[in-house]
C-alpha positions as CSV (number, residue, x, y, z in Angstrom):
1,X,0.0,0.0,0.1
2,X,1.4,3.3,-1.1
3,X,0.2,7.1,-0.2
4,X,-1.6,5.7,3.0
5,X,-2.5,7.5,6.1
6,X,-0.5,5.8,8.9
7,X,-2.8,5.6,12.2
8,X,-0.6,4.9,15.4
9,X,-2.8,3.6,18.1
10,X,-5.5,2.4,15.6
11,X,-6.6,-0.2,17.9
12,X,-8.1,2.3,20.5
13,X,-11.3,4.0,20.8
14,X,-10.6,7.0,18.6
15,X,-8.4,4.9,16.2
16,X,-11.3,2.6,15.4
17,X,-13.5,5.4,14.4
18,X,-10.9,7.3,12.6
19,X,-9.8,4.2,10.6
20,X,-13.5,3.5,9.8
21,X,-13.9,7.1,8.4
22,X,-10.8,6.9,6.4
23,X,-11.8,3.7,4.7
24,X,-15.4,4.9,4.1
25,X,-13.7,7.6,2.2
26,X,-11.8,5.1,0.1
27,X,-8.3,6.1,1.7
28,X,-5.5,3.8,2.3
29,X,-4.7,3.1,5.9
30,X,-1.8,1.5,7.6
31,X,-3.3,0.7,11.1
32,X,-0.6,0.3,13.8
33,X,-1.4,-1.0,17.1
34,X,0.1,-2.7,20.1
35,X,-2.5,-5.6,20.0
36,X,-4.5,-7.0,17.2
37,X,-8.1,-5.6,16.5
38,X,-10.6,-6.1,13.8
39,X,-10.6,-3.9,10.6
40,X,-11.8,-4.0,7.2
41,X,-10.1,-6.0,4.5
42,X,-8.7,-2.9,2.8
43,X,-6.7,-1.9,6.0
44,X,-3.2,-2.9,6.2
45,X,-2.5,-4.1,9.8
46,X,0.8,-3.6,11.8
47,X,0.7,-5.1,15.3
48,X,3.6,-4.6,17.7
49,X,5.6,-2.2,19.7
50,X,7.3,0.9,17.8
51,X,10.0,2.2,20.0
52,X,12.9,2.8,17.8
53,X,13.3,5.1,14.8
54,X,14.0,2.1,12.7
55,X,10.6,0.5,13.6
56,X,8.9,3.4,11.9
57,X,10.9,3.7,8.8
58,X,9.2,1.0,6.6
59,X,5.8,2.4,7.6
60,X,6.8,6.0,6.8
61,X,8.1,5.2,3.4
62,X,4.6,4.3,2.4
63,X,2.7,7.1,4.1
64,X,1.3,10.5,3.2
65,X,0.3,11.5,6.6
66,X,0.9,10.2,10.1
67,X,-1.7,10.4,12.8
68,X,-0.5,9.7,16.4
69,X,-3.3,8.5,18.6
70,X,-1.5,6.1,20.9
71,X,-1.3,6.6,24.7
72,X,-0.6,4.0,27.4
73,X,-1.4,6.0,30.5
74,X,-3.9,8.2,32.2
75,X,-3.2,10.9,34.8
76,X,-4.0,8.4,37.5
77,X,-2.1,5.5,36.3
78,X,1.1,7.2,35.9
79,X,0.7,9.1,39.2
80,X,4.2,9.2,41.2
81,X,5.7,7.2,38.1
82,X,7.3,9.8,35.8
83,X,9.7,7.2,34.3
84,X,6.5,5.3,33.1
85,X,5.4,8.4,31.1
86,X,8.8,8.6,29.8
87,X,9.2,5.1,28.6
88,X,5.8,4.2,27.6
89,X,4.6,7.6,26.0
90,X,7.2,9.9,25.4
91,X,10.0,7.7,24.2
92,X,7.9,6.3,21.3
93,X,7.0,9.8,20.1
94,X,10.7,10.8,20.1
95,X,11.6,7.8,18.2
96,X,9.0,8.7,15.5
97,X,10.3,12.3,15.1
98,X,13.7,10.9,14.7
99,X,12.5,8.7,11.9
100,X,10.4,11.6,10.6
101,X,13.7,13.5,10.0
102,X,13.9,11.8,6.7
103,X,10.3,12.5,6.0
104,X,9.8,16.2,6.7
105,X,7.3,16.4,4.1
106,X,4.9,13.9,5.7
107,X,2.5,15.9,7.8
108,X,1.7,14.8,11.4
109,X,-1.4,15.1,13.4
110,X,-0.7,14.5,17.2
111,X,-3.6,14.1,19.4
112,X,-2.5,15.7,22.9
113,X,-4.8,16.5,25.5
114,X,-7.0,19.4,26.8
115,X,-8.2,18.1,30.0
116,X,-4.7,17.5,31.5
117,X,-3.1,20.7,30.2
118,X,-5.7,23.4,31.0
119,X,-7.4,23.9,34.3
120,X,-8.3,26.9,36.3
121,X,-10.8,28.8,38.5
122,X,-14.4,29.1,38.0
123,X,-15.1,31.3,35.0
124,X,-11.7,30.7,33.3
125,X,-12.0,29.5,29.7
126,X,-9.0,28.3,27.6
127,X,-8.5,28.9,23.9
128,X,-5.5,27.9,22.1
129,X,-3.6,30.8,23.5
130,X,-4.2,29.9,27.2
131,X,-1.1,29.1,29.3
132,X,-0.8,25.3,29.9
133,X,0.0,24.1,33.3
134,X,0.1,20.3,33.8
135,X,-0.7,18.8,37.4
136,X,-0.1,15.1,36.4
137,X,3.0,13.6,34.8
138,X,0.7,12.4,32.1
139,X,-0.2,16.1,31.1
140,X,3.6,17.1,31.5
141,X,4.4,14.3,29.1
142,X,1.8,15.8,26.6
143,X,3.4,19.2,26.8
144,X,7.0,17.8,26.4
145,X,5.8,15.9,23.2
146,X,4.3,19.0,21.9
147,X,7.4,21.0,22.4
148,X,9.5,18.2,20.7
149,X,7.0,18.2,17.8
150,X,7.4,22.0,17.5
151,X,11.2,21.6,17.5
152,X,11.0,19.0,14.8
153,X,9.0,21.3,12.7
154,X,11.5,24.2,13.1
155,X,14.6,22.1,12.2
156,X,13.2,20.1,9.4
157,X,10.4,22.4,7.9
158,X,7.8,19.9,9.1
159,X,4.1,20.3,9.4
160,X,2.3,19.3,12.6
161,X,-1.1,19.8,14.0
162,X,-1.5,19.1,17.8
163,X,-5.2,18.5,18.8
164,X,-5.9,19.2,22.4
165,X,-9.3,17.2,23.0
166,X,-11.7,17.5,25.9
167,X,-13.2,14.4,27.4
168,X,-14.0,12.2,24.3
169,X,-17.0,9.7,24.5
170,X,-19.4,7.7,22.4
171,X,-20.2,4.3,21.1
172,X,-17.2,2.0,20.9
173,X,-15.7,3.2,24.2
174,X,-15.5,0.2,26.1
175,X,-15.2,0.2,30.1
176,X,-11.5,0.2,31.1
177,X,-10.2,1.5,34.5
178,X,-9.1,5.0,34.2
179,X,-10.2,5.7,30.6
180,X,-13.6,7.5,30.5
181,X,-16.0,8.4,33.0
182,X,-19.2,7.6,30.7
183,X,-18.5,4.0,30.0
184,X,-17.5,3.5,33.8
185,X,-20.8,4.9,34.8
186,X,-22.8,2.9,32.4
187,X,-21.1,-0.3,33.2
188,X,-21.9,0.1,36.9
189,X,-25.5,0.8,35.8
190,X,-25.7,-2.3,33.9
191,X,-24.3,-4.5,36.8
192,X,-26.1,-2.5,39.6
193,X,-22.8,-1.7,41.1
194,X,-21.5,1.5,42.8
195,X,-19.4,4.1,41.1
196,X,-16.6,5.5,43.1
197,X,-16.0,9.3,42.4
198,X,-12.9,11.0,43.1
199,X,-14.0,14.3,45.1
200,X,-17.4,15.6,45.6
201,X,-18.5,15.5,41.9
202,X,-18.2,19.4,41.6
203,X,-15.3,19.2,39.3
204,X,-16.3,20.5,35.8
205,X,-15.3,19.0,32.6
206,X,-16.1,19.4,28.8
207,X,-17.4,16.3,27.1
208,X,-17.1,16.0,23.3
209,X,-18.8,13.3,21.1
210,X,-16.4,11.1,19.2
211,X,-17.7,11.7,15.7
212,X,-17.5,15.5,16.2
213,X,-13.8,14.9,17.1
214,X,-13.3,12.5,14.0
215,X,-14.8,15.2,11.7
216,X,-12.1,17.6,12.8
217,X,-9.3,15.1,12.3
218,X,-10.6,14.4,8.9
219,X,-10.8,18.2,8.2
220,X,-7.3,18.7,9.3
221,X,-6.0,15.8,7.1
222,X,-7.8,17.3,4.2
223,X,-7.1,20.8,4.8
224,X,-4.5,23.3,3.3
225,X,-0.9,22.4,4.0
226,X,0.7,24.8,6.6
227,X,4.2,24.5,7.5
228,X,5.1,24.6,11.1
229,X,3.5,23.5,14.3
230,X,0.0,24.7,15.5
231,X,-2.3,23.8,18.4
232,X,-6.1,23.3,18.0
233,X,-8.6,22.8,20.8
234,X,-11.3,20.2,20.1
235,X,-14.4,20.6,22.6
236,X,-17.9,21.0,22.9
237,X,-17.5,24.4,24.5
238,X,-19.8,23.5,27.5
239,X,-18.3,22.4,30.9
240,X,-20.6,20.7,33.4
241,X,-19.8,19.2,36.8
242,X,-19.4,15.4,37.1
243,X,-22.6,15.1,39.3
244,X,-24.7,16.9,36.5
245,X,-23.0,14.4,34.1
246,X,-24.1,11.4,36.2
247,X,-27.4,12.7,36.6
248,X,-27.8,13.0,32.9
249,X,-26.7,9.5,32.4
250,X,-29.3,8.4,34.9
251,X,-32.0,10.2,32.8
252,X,-30.9,8.7,29.6
253,X,-30.7,5.2,30.9
254,X,-33.8,5.4,33.1
255,X,-31.8,3.9,35.9
256,X,-30.2,4.9,39.2
257,X,-26.6,5.1,39.6
258,X,-25.3,4.4,43.1
259,X,-22.4,6.5,44.0
260,X,-19.7,7.0,46.8
261,X,-17.6,10.0,47.1
262,X,-13.7,9.6,47.8
263,X,-11.2,12.5,48.5
264,X,-9.9,14.2,45.5
265,X,-6.6,13.3,44.0
266,X,-3.7,15.9,43.5
267,X,-3.8,15.2,39.9
268,X,-7.3,16.4,39.4
269,X,-8.1,20.0,38.4
270,X,-11.3,21.6,39.7
271,X,-12.5,22.9,36.3
272,X,-11.7,22.5,32.7
273,X,-13.3,25.0,30.3
274,X,-12.3,25.3,26.6
275,X,-12.9,27.1,23.3
276,X,-12.2,25.7,19.9
277,X,-11.3,29.2,18.4
278,X,-8.8,28.1,15.8
279,X,-10.8,24.8,14.7
280,X,-13.6,27.2,13.8
281,X,-11.6,29.9,12.2
282,X,-9.2,27.4,10.0
283,X,-11.6,24.6,9.3
284,X,-15.1,26.0,10.1
285,X,-15.6,23.3,12.5
286,X,-17.9,23.2,15.4
287,X,-19.5,20.4,17.5
288,X,-22.9,19.2,16.2
289,X,-23.9,16.5,18.8
290,X,-25.3,17.9,22.2
291,X,-24.5,15.8,25.2
292,X,-28.1,14.4,25.8
293,X,-28.1,13.1,22.2
294,X,-24.5,11.7,22.6
295,X,-25.3,9.9,25.7
296,X,-28.5,8.3,24.2
297,X,-26.4,7.1,21.3
298,X,-23.8,5.8,23.6
299,X,-26.2,3.9,25.8
300,X,-28.0,2.3,22.8
301,X,-24.6,0.9,21.9
302,X,-23.3,0.2,25.4
303,X,-26.3,-1.6,26.6
304,X,-26.6,-3.9,23.4
305,X,-22.9,-4.7,22.8
306,X,-21.0,-7.4,24.5
307,X,-18.4,-5.7,26.9
């Protein structure tokens, strides 16, 4: 396969949706993942670890663009373990950049984070010009990766877009410890179990439906080429408390969610509120799926699919 989009982390929640969107448009896709997953016959699979520059070279030679979605940690899972963040997330990114020094004309789309880089007081809203301040090692790793990518662009005339999504959710997001409050809550409801909440539930977050995010990824891949590195937020532009989100999940499912509340963790910020200013300006993108509709679609999938 030549002239393909190389998707790193293709076996994950976002990767599955993006690979499907690309193939539906007849695009060639090289799907790289640490573990095997189901994909269409037209998708070239590469299963295994990519940790050295040489691991990427055979794939880059046949790629017209690279999308980096791979992430092995969460703010909670790498808490007190900065070396884990280095080895599992940052090292593979740096190996990719070293390999891409030979392929500077291949654009890179890197999925960073909004929820772990922004965070402020009530009323603070972050656009792309806002100061980032990571409280977790996971967030610090994302900031470091963004700076390395910007340095690659500066040295080799590369092109990179770094998307900072808020909390993504939607059909296909399976329940996995530490990854996604929406499937965690829905799983507890299905099993009549109790959800353990960090803090008192007042922490505010922005929740973005997966198909809205994939639309932005596709717009970036199809958009005008712009040398250099730039950051784009991807968000619904509506922040709500965790308690409000859980109440909405109860309304959508028609079932009660039992909850207990534990002390907040030091890696958690009280509020994340974002604006997608540049995505709107550069790609005429805006979120289309409101939270209630997104949760309804998610519950329909979640409650009828094997978990």
